[in-house]
C-alpha positions, 0 to 999 in steps of 0.5 A, spaced: 275 426 611 270 425 616 271 427 623 270 422 629 264 423 633 265 426 640 260 424 646 260 426 653 267 429 653 270 423 649 272 422 641 270 416 638 275 413 633 273 406 629 278 402 625 276 397 620 280 390 620 282 386 614 277 381 616 271 387 615 270 387 622 270 394 626 274 396 632 272 402 637 277 406 641 275 412 645 280 418 647 278 422 653 278 429 652 281 434 658 283 430 664 288 425 662 286 419 667 286 411 665 278 409 666 278 402 665 282 396 665 282 396 657 286 403 657 291 403 652 294 409 655 292 415 660 287 417 654 285 412 650 281 406 651 279 400 646 272 398 646 271 391 648 269 387 642 269 387 634 263 389 630 259 388 623 259 395 622 262 402 623 255 404 626 255 398 631 262 400 633 260 407 635 254 405 638 258 400 643 263 405 644 257 410 647 254 404 651 261 403 654 262 411 655 255 411 659 257 405 663 263 408 665 260 415 667 255 411 671 260 407 675 264 413 676 258 417 679 256 411 683 263 411 686 262 418 688 
């Protein structure tokens, strides 16, 4: 069993669909607060899109996290 990667206080989970495409989800570690309109719960956010590989899903999740971090810093 492999461990899901942690990136900037977020755990990145990937799921392979029956179609063969991949989805990404982000779990916020620490303080529980919905970060986007894509939030499934206070801690879990679905990364928009479907990806050809697990690596693409992870990279997209990291970009998504970077964008959210940047937006929250801009609002501060």
